[in-house]
C-alpha positions as CSV (number, residue, x, y, z in Angstrom):
1,M,-71.2,-54.8,-18.3
2,L,-69.2,-51.6,-18.9
3,S,-67.8,-51.1,-22.5
4,L,-63.9,-50.8,-22.9
5,S,-64.2,-46.8,-23.4
6,Q,-66.3,-46.6,-20.4
7,K,-63.6,-48.6,-18.5
8,N,-60.8,-46.1,-19.7
9,K,-62.7,-42.9,-18.7
10,W,-63.4,-44.6,-15.2
11,K,-59.4,-45.2,-14.7
12,K,-58.5,-41.6,-15.9
13,R,-61.0,-40.1,-13.5
14,Q,-59.6,-42.3,-10.6
15,Y,-56.1,-41.5,-11.3
16,F,-56.5,-37.9,-11.7
17,G,-58.7,-37.6,-8.7
18,E,-55.8,-39.2,-6.6
19,C,-53.1,-37.0,-7.9
20,L,-55.3,-33.9,-7.0
21,D,-56.0,-35.2,-3.6
22,T,-52.4,-35.3,-2.9
23,E,-51.3,-32.2,-4.6
24,N,-49.9,-29.3,-2.4
25,T,-51.8,-26.4,-4.1
26,P,-50.5,-22.8,-3.2
27,D,-54.0,-21.5,-2.2
28,E,-52.7,-18.0,-1.2
29,L,-51.1,-17.4,-4.5
30,I,-54.1,-18.5,-6.5
31,Q,-56.4,-16.3,-4.4
32,Q,-54.0,-13.3,-5.1
33,W,-53.9,-13.9,-8.7
34,S,-57.4,-14.9,-9.2
35,P,-60.0,-12.2,-9.9
36,P,-62.1,-11.0,-7.1
37,H,-65.2,-13.2,-6.5
38,K,-68.4,-11.9,-7.4
39,Q,-70.2,-10.3,-4.6
40,R,-73.9,-11.0,-4.6
41,V,-76.1,-8.1,-3.8
42,V,-79.8,-8.9,-2.8
43,C,-82.0,-6.3,-4.3
44,K,-84.8,-5.6,-1.7
45,G,-88.2,-5.3,-2.8
46,K,-91.4,-7.1,-3.0
47,E,-91.1,-7.6,-6.8
48,N,-87.5,-9.0,-6.0
49,E,-88.3,-11.2,-3.3
50,D,-87.8,-14.5,-5.5
51,N,-85.0,-13.0,-7.8
52,L,-81.2,-12.4,-6.8
53,F,-79.1,-10.1,-8.8
54,V,-75.2,-10.2,-8.7
55,V,-73.4,-6.8,-9.6
56,A,-69.8,-7.5,-10.6
57,R,-67.2,-5.4,-12.3
58,R,-64.6,-7.0,-14.8
59,P,-61.1,-6.5,-13.8
60,R,-59.1,-4.3,-16.3
61,T,-56.1,-5.9,-17.9
62,R,-52.9,-3.6,-17.6
63,R,-51.6,-2.6,-21.1
64,E,-47.8,-2.8,-21.0
65,F,-46.1,0.4,-22.4
66,S,-43.2,-0.5,-24.3
67,G,-41.8,3.0,-25.2
68,L,-40.3,5.7,-22.9
69,S,-42.3,8.2,-20.9
70,W,-41.4,11.7,-19.8
71,D,-41.1,10.8,-16.3
72,S,-38.5,8.2,-17.0
73,L,-36.1,10.9,-18.7
74,P,-33.3,12.0,-16.5
75,D,-33.2,15.7,-15.2
76,E,-29.9,16.3,-17.5
77,L,-32.0,15.2,-20.7
78,L,-34.9,17.2,-20.0
79,L,-33.0,20.4,-19.5
80,E,-31.1,20.0,-22.6
81,I,-34.8,19.7,-24.4
82,L,-35.9,22.7,-22.5
83,S,-32.9,24.6,-23.4
84,C,-34.3,24.7,-27.0
85,L,-37.5,26.5,-26.0
86,P,-38.3,30.4,-26.3
87,L,-39.1,32.1,-23.4
88,Q,-43.1,32.1,-23.5
89,D,-43.0,28.3,-24.2
90,L,-40.6,27.7,-21.4
91,L,-42.8,29.5,-19.0
92,R,-45.8,27.3,-20.2
93,M,-43.9,24.2,-19.6
94,S,-43.3,25.2,-16.1
95,R,-46.8,24.7,-15.3
96,V,-47.1,21.1,-16.3
97,C,-46.1,19.6,-12.9
98,K,-43.8,20.4,-10.0
99,R,-40.7,18.7,-11.4
100,W,-41.0,20.6,-14.9
101,H,-41.5,23.6,-12.9
102,R,-38.4,22.9,-10.8
103,L,-36.3,22.2,-14.1
104,V,-37.6,25.3,-16.0
105,F,-36.2,27.8,-13.3
106,D,-32.8,25.9,-13.2
107,E,-30.3,28.7,-13.4
108,S,-28.6,26.8,-16.8
109,L,-31.6,27.9,-18.7
110,W,-31.7,31.5,-17.6
111,H,-28.0,32.4,-18.6
112,S,-29.4,35.6,-20.3
113,V,-32.6,37.1,-21.0
114,D,-34.0,40.1,-23.2
115,L,-37.0,41.5,-22.2
116,V,-37.1,44.3,-24.6
117,G,-40.5,45.0,-25.6
118,K,-42.2,44.2,-22.5
119,A,-43.9,47.3,-20.9
120,Q,-44.2,46.5,-17.5
121,L,-41.6,44.6,-15.0
122,D,-42.9,43.9,-11.7
123,Q,-42.4,40.5,-10.0
124,A,-41.2,39.0,-13.1
125,L,-37.8,40.9,-13.0
126,G,-37.4,39.9,-9.2
127,Q,-37.8,36.2,-9.9
128,M,-35.7,36.4,-13.2
129,L,-32.8,37.8,-11.1
130,T,-33.2,35.6,-8.3
131,V,-33.0,32.3,-10.6
132,G,-29.4,33.3,-11.3
133,V,-29.7,35.2,-14.6
134,L,-26.3,36.5,-15.7
135,G,-27.3,38.8,-18.3
136,L,-30.2,41.0,-18.3
137,R,-31.3,43.3,-21.2
138,C,-34.3,45.5,-20.4
139,P,-33.9,49.2,-21.7
140,H,-36.7,51.5,-22.2
141,T,-38.9,49.6,-19.8
142,C,-41.0,50.3,-16.9
143,I,-40.0,48.7,-13.8
144,G,-42.5,48.6,-10.8
145,E,-41.4,46.8,-7.6
146,P,-39.7,43.4,-8.1
147,C,-40.1,40.8,-5.5
148,F,-37.1,39.3,-4.2
149,T,-37.7,35.9,-2.3
150,H,-34.4,36.2,-0.4
151,T,-31.6,38.7,0.5
152,Q,-28.6,36.7,-1.0
153,H,-26.5,38.5,-3.6
154,L,-27.6,38.1,-7.1
155,H,-25.7,36.3,-10.0
156,V,-25.8,39.1,-12.7
157,H,-22.9,40.0,-14.5
158,H,-24.3,42.1,-17.4
159,M,-27.0,44.5,-17.1
160,D,-28.8,47.1,-19.3
161,L,-31.2,49.3,-17.6
162,S,-30.9,52.4,-20.1
163,S,-33.7,54.9,-19.9
164,C,-35.9,52.7,-17.7
165,T,-38.7,54.2,-15.5
166,V,-37.6,53.3,-12.1
167,T,-37.7,54.9,-8.8
168,T,-34.2,55.5,-6.8
169,L,-35.4,53.3,-4.0
170,V,-36.2,50.3,-6.3
171,L,-32.7,50.8,-8.3
172,G,-30.8,51.0,-5.1
173,D,-32.3,47.8,-4.1
174,I,-31.5,46.1,-7.0
175,I,-27.7,47.4,-7.3
176,S,-27.3,46.8,-3.5
177,R,-27.6,43.1,-4.5
178,C,-25.0,43.0,-7.1
179,R,-21.4,42.1,-6.2
180,L,-20.2,40.7,-9.7
181,L,-21.1,43.0,-12.2
182,E,-18.9,43.4,-15.1
183,N,-21.0,45.6,-17.5
184,L,-23.6,48.0,-16.7
185,S,-25.5,50.7,-18.4
186,L,-27.7,53.3,-16.3
187,E,-27.7,55.5,-19.0
188,G,-30.5,58.6,-18.3
189,L,-31.3,57.6,-15.0
190,E,-31.7,59.5,-11.7
191,L,-29.1,58.1,-9.2
192,S,-28.0,58.7,-5.7
193,D,-25.1,58.5,-3.4
194,N,-26.3,55.2,-2.2
195,I,-26.4,53.7,-5.5
196,V,-23.0,54.9,-6.6
197,Q,-21.6,53.6,-3.2
198,S,-23.2,50.2,-3.9
199,L,-21.8,50.3,-7.4
200,S,-18.3,50.5,-5.8
201,Q,-18.6,47.1,-4.2
202,N,-18.6,45.7,-7.8
203,T,-14.8,45.6,-8.0
204,E,-14.9,43.5,-11.2
205,L,-16.7,46.3,-13.3
206,V,-15.1,46.7,-16.8
207,R,-17.6,48.8,-18.5
208,L,-19.9,51.4,-17.1
209,N,-22.2,53.7,-18.8
210,L,-23.6,56.5,-16.7
211,C,-24.4,58.8,-19.8
212,G,-27.0,61.7,-18.7
213,C,-27.2,60.5,-15.0
214,S,-27.6,62.7,-12.1
215,G,-28.1,62.9,-8.3
216,F,-24.7,61.9,-7.0
217,S,-22.0,63.9,-5.3
218,P,-18.4,64.1,-6.1
219,D,-17.3,62.2,-3.1
220,S,-19.3,59.0,-4.2
221,L,-18.0,59.4,-7.7
222,S,-14.4,59.4,-6.4
223,Q,-15.2,56.3,-4.2
224,I,-16.4,54.1,-7.2
225,L,-13.3,55.3,-9.4
226,K,-11.0,54.3,-6.5
227,S,-12.9,50.9,-6.1
228,C,-13.2,49.6,-9.5
229,L,-9.6,49.5,-10.7
230,R,-10.5,47.3,-13.7
231,L,-12.5,49.7,-15.4
232,E,-11.5,49.9,-19.1
233,E,-14.6,51.8,-20.6
234,L,-16.3,54.6,-19.0
235,N,-19.1,57.1,-20.3
236,L,-19.7,59.9,-18.1
237,S,-21.0,62.3,-20.9
238,W,-23.9,64.8,-20.2
239,C,-24.0,64.1,-16.7
240,D,-25.3,66.7,-14.1
241,F,-21.8,67.6,-13.3
242,S,-20.2,70.7,-11.7
243,T,-16.5,71.7,-11.7
244,D,-16.0,69.5,-8.7
245,H,-17.3,66.4,-10.5
246,V,-15.2,66.8,-13.4
247,K,-11.9,67.0,-11.0
248,A,-13.1,64.1,-9.1
249,V,-13.0,62.2,-12.2
250,V,-9.7,63.2,-13.7
251,S,-8.1,62.8,-10.3
252,N,-9.1,59.4,-9.5
253,L,-9.4,57.4,-13.0
254,P,-7.8,54.2,-13.0
255,S,-4.8,54.0,-15.0
256,N,-5.9,51.2,-17.2
257,I,-8.8,52.9,-18.9
258,T,-8.6,52.8,-22.8
259,Q,-11.8,54.1,-23.6
260,L,-13.4,57.4,-22.1
261,N,-16.1,59.7,-23.0
262,L,-16.2,63.2,-20.9
263,S,-18.2,65.1,-23.5
264,G,-20.7,67.9,-22.7
265,Y,-18.9,69.7,-19.8
266,R,-18.7,72.9,-21.9
267,Q,-16.6,75.5,-19.1
268,N,-16.1,72.8,-16.6
269,L,-13.3,70.9,-18.3
270,T,-10.2,73.0,-18.2
271,M,-6.9,72.6,-19.7
272,E,-5.4,71.6,-16.4
273,D,-8.1,68.8,-16.3
274,V,-6.8,67.6,-19.6
275,K,-3.2,67.5,-18.5
276,D,-4.2,65.4,-15.3
277,L,-6.3,63.2,-17.5
278,V,-3.4,62.6,-19.8
279,E,-1.1,61.6,-17.1
280,R,-3.3,59.3,-15.4
281,C,-4.4,57.4,-18.5
282,P,-1.7,57.0,-20.8
283,N,-3.2,54.1,-22.5
284,L,-6.3,55.7,-23.8
285,V,-7.3,54.5,-27.3
286,H,-10.7,56.2,-27.3
287,L,-11.2,59.9,-26.1
288,D,-14.2,62.1,-26.4
289,L,-14.0,65.5,-25.1
290,S,-16.6,67.1,-27.4
291,D,-18.6,70.3,-26.3
292,S,-15.8,71.7,-24.2
293,V,-15.6,75.2,-25.1
294,L,-12.3,75.8,-23.2
295,M,-10.5,73.2,-25.6
296,K,-7.9,74.9,-27.8
297,S,-5.6,74.2,-30.4
298,S,-2.6,74.4,-27.6
299,S,-4.2,71.0,-26.2
300,F,-2.9,69.1,-29.3
301,P,0.7,68.7,-27.9
302,I,-0.8,67.3,-24.8
303,L,-3.0,65.0,-26.5
304,Q,-0.1,63.9,-28.6
305,Q,1.6,62.2,-25.7
306,L,-1.0,59.5,-25.8
307,R,0.8,57.0,-28.0
308,S,-2.1,54.6,-28.3
309,L,-4.8,57.1,-29.3
310,R,-7.0,56.1,-32.3
311,H,-10.2,57.7,-32.1
312,L,-10.6,61.2,-30.8
313,A,-13.8,63.3,-30.8
314,L,-13.6,67.2,-30.5
315,S,-16.7,68.0,-31.9
316,R,-18.4,71.6,-31.2
317,C,-15.1,72.8,-29.3
318,Y,-15.5,76.0,-30.9
319,Q,-12.2,77.5,-29.6
320,I,-10.4,75.2,-32.1
321,H,-9.8,76.7,-35.6
322,P,-10.4,74.7,-38.6
323,A,-6.9,75.4,-40.0
324,A,-5.4,74.0,-36.7
325,L,-6.8,70.5,-37.6
326,A,-3.8,69.9,-39.8
327,D,-1.7,69.4,-36.9
328,F,-3.3,65.9,-36.4
329,E,-1.0,64.5,-39.1
330,K,1.6,64.4,-36.3
331,F,-0.6,61.7,-34.4
332,P,1.0,58.5,-36.0
333,E,-1.6,56.1,-34.4
334,L,-4.8,58.2,-35.0
335,Q,-7.5,56.7,-37.1
336,T,-10.8,58.7,-36.9
337,L,-11.4,62.4,-36.1
338,E,-14.7,63.7,-34.9
339,V,-15.0,67.5,-35.4
340,Y,-18.6,68.0,-36.0
341,G,-19.7,71.7,-35.8
342,L,-16.1,72.8,-36.5
343,V,-15.8,72.1,-40.3
344,Q,-18.3,73.2,-43.0
345,D,-19.4,70.6,-45.4
346,T,-17.4,72.4,-48.3
347,Y,-14.2,72.4,-46.2
348,L,-14.5,68.5,-45.3
349,P,-13.1,67.4,-48.7
350,I,-10.1,69.7,-48.3
351,L,-9.3,68.5,-44.9
352,S,-9.8,64.9,-45.8
353,K,-7.3,65.3,-48.5
354,G,-4.9,67.0,-46.0
355,L,-5.4,64.1,-43.7
356,P,-5.3,61.0,-46.0
357,R,-5.0,58.7,-43.3
358,L,-7.9,59.6,-41.1
359,Q,-11.7,59.0,-41.4
360,I,-13.3,62.3,-40.5
361,N,-16.8,62.8,-39.0
362,S,-17.6,59.0,-39.7
363,R,-19.1,58.5,-36.1
364,P,-21.9,61.0,-35.3
365,F,-22.7,58.9,-31.9
366,S,-20.1,57.7,-29.3
367,G,-20.3,53.9,-28.5
368,V,-18.1,54.1,-25.4
369,A,-19.2,51.5,-22.9
370,R,-22.7,51.5,-24.4
371,P,-24.3,48.2,-24.7
372,T,-25.6,48.4,-28.4
373,G,-24.2,50.8,-30.8
374,A,-26.4,53.5,-32.3
375,T,-26.0,51.9,-35.8
376,R,-26.8,48.3,-35.0
377,R,-30.2,46.9,-34.9
378,D,-29.6,43.2,-33.4
379,R,-30.7,42.5,-29.8
380,S,-27.2,42.0,-28.5
381,M,-25.4,43.8,-25.6
382,W,-21.7,44.5,-25.4
383,G,-21.4,41.7,-28.1
384,M,-23.5,39.1,-26.3
385,T,-26.5,37.7,-27.7
386,C,-29.3,36.9,-25.1
387,R,-30.4,33.2,-25.2
388,L,-34.1,33.9,-23.8
389,V,-35.9,36.7,-25.8
390,F,-39.3,38.4,-25.0
391,R,-41.7,38.3,-28.2
392,P,-44.3,40.8,-27.6
């Protein structure tokens, strides 16, 4: 006889057994979700003939990550983060992965670059210009052979290569790729006719600094002045110019030039050249004719025709008598007068008292078309601050 509890257990087993027999079980899903069966591996050997060993690996459980990952961020947000990094860190980030390398060299991050302090520029210069740099500042550097990956035109608008060590061949290659230049400084460089002719293709030029340059003819100089009609500031001081060069300048200057530096031409700048200059450029605001020994006080009435003239430099024009400087009282708009070498220090207070409206000998160095003033210590060029700065 079965007890009551044993009868109940027997009925439950019978009921559930029947249910399981009729249940439609999804065997495929069960096999898919179930952990893999342990494989039985038989270890051969006399000592293991009667023993079977099972080698199995427990499946790892996946940990769900509740936060955000870098891979899930959109390109726009990553670019905004990368824009806060300095130059060296930005270059390090380019080595993380292919996606970050692509984002690091997006042209929006390379708006302007300051490479002052880097002694040697080779492939790096070509890569930066190819990326789409709009502003490049690297004076007093050594430019080797930049590597350009394509033949397309560069996007650079503002470039300072003053006093760089570079061959005319490499410089010509860089300038020939430029069509959008607005501000350019090649101070102290050896140029060629091909380089100057390539410059004439940049019709949007506003400021051009060729102080101390050499190696180009009067014809190529005339060509660039005829092509770049938007020029407002031009520095051609102390170039290797002949009389023909000077005449090519005063005969082809754009009429809208407001700042001009033609200092350093001693006997090559004549009174006739000054007359032509005043007729072609009536809107001059800043004029530097220093170191022109043919300039005399008889040129003052000619210069007086410049109604907008505010800054005039006649330093070391030794044919001008110091007593004649009192005539500058007739220049109503003139604010500063540079006459270094003409007035002794003892006579300067007397001249300043006779010309109370003028600041005399306040600017020893000209800033016409130069990217950075001589008295400034910041790292800007033409009033623009570069976003990426090289820290040696």
